[in-house]
Residue, then its C-alpha position, 0 to 999 in steps of 0.5 A: m500500500s502507498s499512501h500520499q498527502f496532496d496539498p488540499s489547494i490543488l484538488r479544485a472543482y474542475d481538475i487538479r491544478g497547482i503551482y509545479d514544485q510548490t503545491l504541485t510536484d513529481a510525487d503528487a503525480f505519480a500518486i494521482g496516477l496511482a490513486f486513479t487506477a484505484c478508483m478505476d478498479a473500484r468501478g470495475l473498470a479495465k484500467r486502458i488510459a490515455v495520457g497527454r500533455d501541453g507544452r508547459l516546461s514542467s509538463p513532461a515531468l509531470a506526464s512522466h511520474l503520472i504514467d509511472g503511477l498509472v502502470a504501478g496501478g497496473a494500467t495499460v497507458f497510451d502515452i499520445g505525447c504533446g498536443p492540446t487537450p481536445m486531442l486527448y479527448y478525441a484519443n479517448d474516443a478513437l482509442a476507446t480507453d476507459a479513462a484519459i488524463q491530460v497534463t495542462g495548466s490550461h491559461n495559467p501563468p507558465t509556473h502553474n500546471g494540472f490535470k484534467m481527467i475523464m473516467d468511463g465517459a464522463v468527466f472526473f471532477g468535483d466529488d471524484i477529485t476529493h475521493l481520489g484524494t482520499v484514496s491516496a491519503t487511504g493508501s493504494t495498491r500496486h499492481d503488476g501488468g501495467h505498461a505503456t505504449e507510446i502512440s501517435i494520434f496527431d494525423d487522425y485527429v487533424a483528419r477528424i476535424l478538417h472532416g466536412a471543412d469547406v470554409g471557401n476564401v476566407t482570410a483569417v489570422w490564427d493565433c496559437g499563443n505558443g500554446a499546445s494548438g500550434e502544430v495542429t493549427d500549422a498542419l490544418t491551415c495548410q489544407l484549408s482553402g482561403t489565405h491563413h496567417v498563423l502566429f505563434s505556433k511554436i509550442d513554447g511554455t515560457f509563452p514568449n510573445h503573450h499569455p494564452n487567454p483568449v478572453d483577455p482583451e490585452t492578449l488579443d491586441m496582436l491578434r486584432d493588430a494582424v486582422a487589420a494589417h492583412k485585412a483578415d475576415l476573422g481572427i482566432g486565438f486559442d488558450g494554452d491547451g486549445d480548448r477555449i477560443g476568443l475571436i475578433d472580428a473584421k472590425g476589430r471587436q472582440v466576440p464573447g462566447d455567448l454571442l459566439t455561441a448564439y451565432l453557431a445556434l444559428d446554424i445548429a438549432p434548425k437541426h435539433q428543433g426544440r432541444p436544449m442549449l446551455l450558456d453559463v451563468k455569466s452570458s448575457d440576456m441578448a444571447m439567450s434571446l437570440i438562442a431562444a429565437t432559433g427555436a432552441d430551449a435556451q438554458i443557464w447552467k453552472t460556469g465550468h467545462s465539467h459541469m457544462k459537460k455533464r449537464m450535456a449529458e443529462l439533457d442530450v445537448p447539442l451546442a452549449g457555451e461560456m463567456s470564457g470561450h469553452i464552446f461545446i458542439k455535439d452537432d457531428y462532433y463529440g460535445f467536448d470543448d474543441a477550440i480549433y474544431v469550433a474555428l473551423r465550425v465558424l468559418g463554415q458556417m460564414h461560407r455557407t451562409g454568407q453571414s460573417i461573424t462581422a455581419f452578425m455582430d453588426s446585425l445586434p442592438p446596443q448591448f449595455a454589459t460589462p465584459e468578464l471582471r476579474i477581482d483578486c481574491d486569495d484562494s483561502k478566502k474567496f469561498t468565505a467572501m462568497d458567502a458573505l456576498a450571498s448573505f448581504a445580497t439576499t437580504r439587500f436585493g431579494n424579492d419576497d419570495m427570492s425569485n430573483i436570486s439564483l444561487v446556482d453558481g455565485v450570486r445573480v441578482r436580476s431587477a427590472s432593469g437587468w443583472w448582475l453576478v459575482r462568482a468564485s473562479n475555480t481556476e484561479a485566485a479571483l472572483v468574477a463578476r459581470a452585469e447587464g442592463a437595459s440601458q446605459a444608465a440601468l448598467d450604472g445602476l447595476i454596477g452600483d449595486l455590485r460594488e455596494t455588495l463587494s464592499h460588504a467583503n472589503l473588496t472592489v471592482k474595476v470597470 
């Protein structure tokens, strides 16, 4: 029996994540692998596991120790090497494995890293991760017979996402941010029609050009400049592991994830009439209305790729999206968040329908909404802060039956003039806020309510 205690801060809601060689070590990676196989044994699974990694400097070591732990637990491991997280998800399906683990720090700073996991066709998160920590602390049994094999899924994955792609004579700029999507983007753009300019496709875990966070306006500045310089129809940006997308239209406007989802719904909803489509709690009323207008059943759900994928499976959802740029398509695809595939769907829709993203954005009425607002808050304090904010908001703003307040994911307060939200990020040491009003004056008032609420936890927000 081997027992191991993790730093409790790394066992997150969606995945395991920490600072390499501080809160997250090679020994942790081995213990995660061993405990993961014990969890599979408990479910009676065969322990065939795909493992991939992103391009961070610590990822090769963490992946190697993870694989050692899995093998020590008796697993048959398929090591697919470096690539985007969606390639790992694809491998899980293509290789018919019982589980899959990606070593990735996503969009977090270069010193951070972590693990995203799937078991038995479902996301391994929340209580599963808590249980894994308990199993590791209690002790996991080693088993003989495990082994690892290196296997390339790269060409098959590129061929799959290119299947049926017809993008016409488009001009596009692709910004890989030196993340794990770079080699895949190079491989597919050279096979597409049109003109494609690829930025920063060399995988480099130091992220020398800009941080790969495609919803941060500052990280999109170089993409925006390139769109203007090349007179491109669209700019496409990816995060560090290729599961989140950010778009810049031909006029230099950033396309929020909720509105991108609404654009895709125009094409997908008619094929799935009346089916639910999901947006996360940070999404706008405008996006909800646009999706509802397609005939879909537009619903709000919890933020987080794990929550979204679980809900999609429960309701048989063909499309879901988040403000953060996680977009999930289960229309001629698998339902996981694949930013590269989403980019091809957008380009194909533009060509097939004749409505560009720019024309779509032009067609929208004025929107009075903030972007996603980040409020620094230490991991050890943010959930206590949220308890205080929820208590104050329900007392200060709740109506008689509290029907205007949702505590499904953070605190979301609705009034006659709009809504505001504050929630704890599960991936960063921060709270996240957003507001949307019927007019600029209404938005200003809602921001005032948000600021009043935050002050009760000694927090402020810049708008």
